[in-house]
N, C-alpha and C positions, 0 to 999 in steps of 0.2 A: 695325864702323861707321866710316864716314869722315866726319869733321866738317870742313867748310871753315872756315878761320881767319877770325874776325871781328875787330871792333874790340876791342882789349885795353886794360885799365887798366894802370897802372904799380904793380904790387903789391910788397910787401916780401917776399913768399914766392910759391910756385907757385899760391897761391889768388888768384882774381880776385873782385871783389865788385861787386854792382849797387847803385847809389845810389837806385834808384827801384823796388825790388821791391814787389810787392803784399804786404800784411801783414794778418793777422787783426785784427779789432777787439778791444779789451779786454773781457774777460768781467767784470772787476771794475768795477761801476758807480761806486764811490767813486774808484777810480783814474782812470776816464774823466773824472769830474767835475773831478778835480785837473788833468788835462791841459787841459781846457777853460778853467779859471780861469787857468792859466799862459799859455795861448795868447792870452787876452784882455788879458794884461798886457804886460810888456816883451817885445820880440822875443827869441826864443831861437835860438841858432845850431844848425844841424843837427848831430846827434851823429855822431861818427866811429865806424864799426862795425869795431872792431879784430878781431873774430872772423872777419871775412871776409878781412882782410889776412893773418892768421896764425892758423889754427885751433889751433895748438899753443902759443899765447901763454898763459902761466899767470899772470903778474903784469903790472901796468901802473900808470901814474900818470895822473890826470885831474883836471880842475878841476870843482868842484861848481857847476852853473849854477842850480840851484833845489832847495829842500828844504822840504816842507810836510807837516804832519801829515795822515795819511790813516787810513782804517779798517785796523786791524791793525798800524800802525807809522808810518813816515815815507816819503813819496814823494820819492825823490832822482833828480835828473837830472844828467848829466855831459856834458862836451864831447866825451868819447870813452869807449868801454867795450869790454871783452872779454867781457862777460856776454851770452850768447845768450838772446834772449827766447823764450818759448813760441811755437811756430808750426810749421806744416808737419808736424804729427804728432810733433814732437820737444819734449820738456819743456825748460824753461829751465835755465840754469846757476845754481848757488848758490855762496856763498863769503862774502867779507868786503870791505867798503869801509872802510878805516881801522879804527876801533874797532867799527864796526857790522857785524852779520851781515846778509847779503842773503837775504831770505826768499822773494822772488818777483821775476821780471823779465817785464815785458810791453811790448808795442810798440803805439803808436798813431800812424799816419802815419809821420813820420820821427823821432818822439820815442821814447825808451826810458825806461821808468819802473822804478826799482829800489826795491822795497819793503824798507825796512831796519828793524831793531829799535831804532835810535837815530838822533837827528838829526845832520846834518852841516852845518858852517858854509858858507854860500854864498860862493863865491869862494876857498875853501881848496883846496889840492891834497891829494888823498888817494891812497893806494896801494890798488889793488884786487887781490884774489887769488881766482881761481876754484877751486872744488872740482874738481881735475884728475881724480880718479878717476871722478867723475860725468860730466864732459865726455868723457873718453876712452871710457867705456862707451857714451855716447850716440853718439859717432862710429863706434864699432865696430858698434853695432846698425844705425845708419842706412846706413852704407856696405855692410854685409852684405846689408841689405834691397835696396839698389840692384842688387847683383850678382845676387841670386836673382830679383828681379822682372824684370830685363831678360831673363834666360834663360827664365823661365817665359812671359813675354809673347811671346817669339820662338817658343818651341816650341808653345804652345797657341793662338797668334794671338788673344790676349785683352788686356784692359786691367787695370791695377792701379786698382781703384776705391775703395780704402780702406786707410789705413795708420795704425797707432797703436803708439807705443812705450810700453808699460806699464812699471811698476816691475819686473815679473817676466819678461814675455815680449813679443815683438813680434808683432802680428797684422797680416796682409795679406789684403785681400779682392780676388778676381778675378772677372770676369764670364764665367767658363767653368767647366765641370765638370772637376775635376781629382781624381785618385785619389792616395792616399798612395804607392802602389807606383810611380806615374809620377814622383813627386818624387824618388825615390832616385837616378835618373840626374842630375837637376838638382843635387842635393846633391853628388854626386861631382864633377861638372863645376865647380861653384862653388868647392869646396875646392881643386881643381887650379888654378883661376884665382888663388886667394888665394896658394897656394904659389909661383906664378910671379912674384909681387910686381910687378904692373903699376903704373906711375905713374898717378895720378889727375889729370885735367885739368879745371880749372874756369875758364870764361871767360864774358864778357858779350856778348850779341848783341842786335841790334834790326833792324827793318825787313827789307830784302832779305837781309841777312846771316843773320838769324834764319830766314827762309823757306827758306834753302838748307840748314839743319841738320835732320837726321832725328832728332827727339827725342821722348821720351814726355812727355805732359802730359795732365792731366784736363780741361783747358779751353783755349780759344784765348787766347794771351797777346799783349800789346802793350807797347811801350816797351822799356826795358832788361830783358832776361831772362837770368837766371843759369843757365847750362847746366853740369851736372855730368856728365862723361864718364868711364866706366870702359871704356876701349878694348877692344873685343871682347866686352863683356858688356852694357853699358847706356849709354844717353845720355838724360838726363832733366832737365827744368826743376825746380830744387830750391833752396830757401832755407836748408837746414840746414847743419850743420858736418860735415866728413868727414875721414877719414884721408888721409895723403899718398900712400900706396901700398896696394895690395890686401893685401900681406903683413901690415899692421898690423891687419887684421880678425881674423887668427888662425885662426878656424875658424867654420863655420856648421853648424847642426844643426836639421833640421825635427822638430818634436814631434808635430804632428797636422795633419790635413787633413779638414775637415768640410764637408758641403753647407751653403750659406748664401745665401739670397735668389736662388736660381737659379744661383748660381755656387759658389765655394769660399772658405772662410776657412782660412788657414794660420797656424799658430803656429811661430815661429822664434826661435832663440837664436844669438847671435854672440859671438865673442871670449871674454872672461873669464866671461861668463854661461854660455856653452856649456861651457867648461872646468869650471866649478863644478858644473854640472848632471851632466855625464858622470862627474865624479869621485864625486859623491854616489851616482849610480846604480850605479857600479862597486863602491863600498864596500858598498852594500846587497846587490848581487848576490854579492859575496864572502862576506858573512855567511850568506846563504842557502845558497850552495854548501858552505861549511864545515859548516853544521848538517846537511847531507844527505850529507856525506862524498863530495862530487863536485868536479870541477874547475870553476872559474868559467865556462868556456866550455861546460859541460855541465849547468848548473843547471836549465835548462828541462826537459831530459829527466829529471833527478832529481825535480823537482816533479811532472811528469806521472806518474812511477812511484808516488810517494807518494799522489797523488790517486786513482790506480787501485786501490792497496791499500786506501785509506780507503773508497772506494765499495764494494769487495768486503766489507770488514769491516762496514760499515753494513748491507749486504744480509743478511749472516749474522746480525747482531744483530736485525734486524727479523724474520727467520724464527724465531729463538729466542723473541722477544717474543710472536709469534703463538701459539706453543705454550704459553707461560705464560698468556697471556690466555685461551686456550681452556680451560685447566685451571681458572682462576679463574671463568670463566663457568659451567662445569659445576658448580662448588661452590655458586653462587648461583642455580642454575636453579629457577624457581618460588618464590623467596623473597619476592617482592613488592618494595617499595622498598628500594634498596641505596645506601649511602654508603661510598665508598672513598677512603682517603688512601694514595697511593703515592709514594715518593721517587724522584727522578731521571728522571722520564719527560719526554720531549720533548712539544711541543704535539701532534704527530702521534700519539705514544704514548698520550697522554691520550684523544684522540679514538677511537683504535682499541680501547682497553680498555673505554671507556664503551659503544661500539657493540656489542662482544662480549657484555658482561654485560647491557646493556639489552635486547638481542634475546631473552633467555631468562628474565630474572628475573620477568617478569610484572607489573612496576610501574615506578616511576621510578628511574633509575640516575644517580647523581652521582659523578664522579671528580675528585679534587683532587690536584695534585702541586706541591710547592714547599717553601719554608721561610721563617721569619722574617716571616710575614705577606704574602709575595709568592707567590701561587699561580696556576697555570693550572687551568682547570676545563672540564669538559664535562658536559652533562646530557642524558639521552635519555628519551623517553616515547613508545614506538611507538604510533601512531594517536592521540596526545594533543596538547594545546596548552600549550606551556610559556611563552608570551609574558608573561602576567601574573606568573607565578612568577619568571621571569628578571628582569623589571623590579624586582620587590620585593626579590629577592636582591641585585641590583647596588646598589640604593639602600642596603640594610642593610650590605653589606660593602664599599662604595665600589669596586665593580667595574665592568667594562665588557665588553660582548660581545653576541652575538646569533646569529641563524641562522634555521633553519626552525622552524615551530611545534613539531615533534616532536624537534628536536635543536639544541642551542645550545652555543657555545663562547665562552670569554673569559678574562679574567684579573682 
């Protein structure tokens, strides 16, 4: 994708930032009320968004411009912050401001609210430190999503209509039917792109300059628009934080692809999340392979062999049970009502024994199997009606079950 150069900011790093990007409204009503109260008071200077100047900034200093008690803690505002607020499908940064822990970060207009567990003195200078592991994880997931979404949209001529970065997985929704098999080639290409370590370009455009850029967006945008470009993979309007080069994403791995609202929902892991997931599945597979005396690369074949052997064993066991049940049925032929307790029978075994005996005993047949007060049962009365009897028995024995008038099962 070729992007025509537009008006540039003067950044401290390769990252550009927009001073007027559209932002989501605060979901916390108490926090929103705090913003309103502050806005009606003294004029507050626009906060400097350090996370756009340098996405790898871990620590910073800033002046506290306001601090007020709010629901769940204290709402703190700064003249500058490296804490990214929740928005664009990406969760906020966490960390510390001086002695206080930052519990949540939200944005309203141009103000950024830090919910802290302790108050900070207005006018004081504080040192901020973000949870770098959390931030870098978010950047890996978000950047990996860009690379994959760009390739998917190009191949399937569709749109990314939903994105959510969860604590465990990233979900992406597309308005096209996509199969998991078709994603395998996208996954291969995306990882090759990562290994090639392409630099990421982030710039701000507006007006005619913006119109000249071929970029993905869910809606028409006006004013200053922040464009994140992964050359050769994706170009998208985005407000999130990203890695500096594709190599920092590490790896991408698709977990699933399911039909969703006429399109597809994809689950994705990137970077350290993908590494931990693949390591855990490898460890699990290794244990399975060792228990079956097979190589890790041949565990599925070994499991299939065991399943086949188990199915054959079950078939032989069922045939032997039929012979035993036939012998028992012959023993109670014409005896009238029969009550049997047999250990170790499956639910199906209870049913088959009851059916065999009940068909020849000439009365009601009840079979129970279990131990320590936990039993499976079946009752048969050919050409009879067991409904009243079953109800009374279940009430007396605290059981549950039912079936046809002449045959019931339960536990």
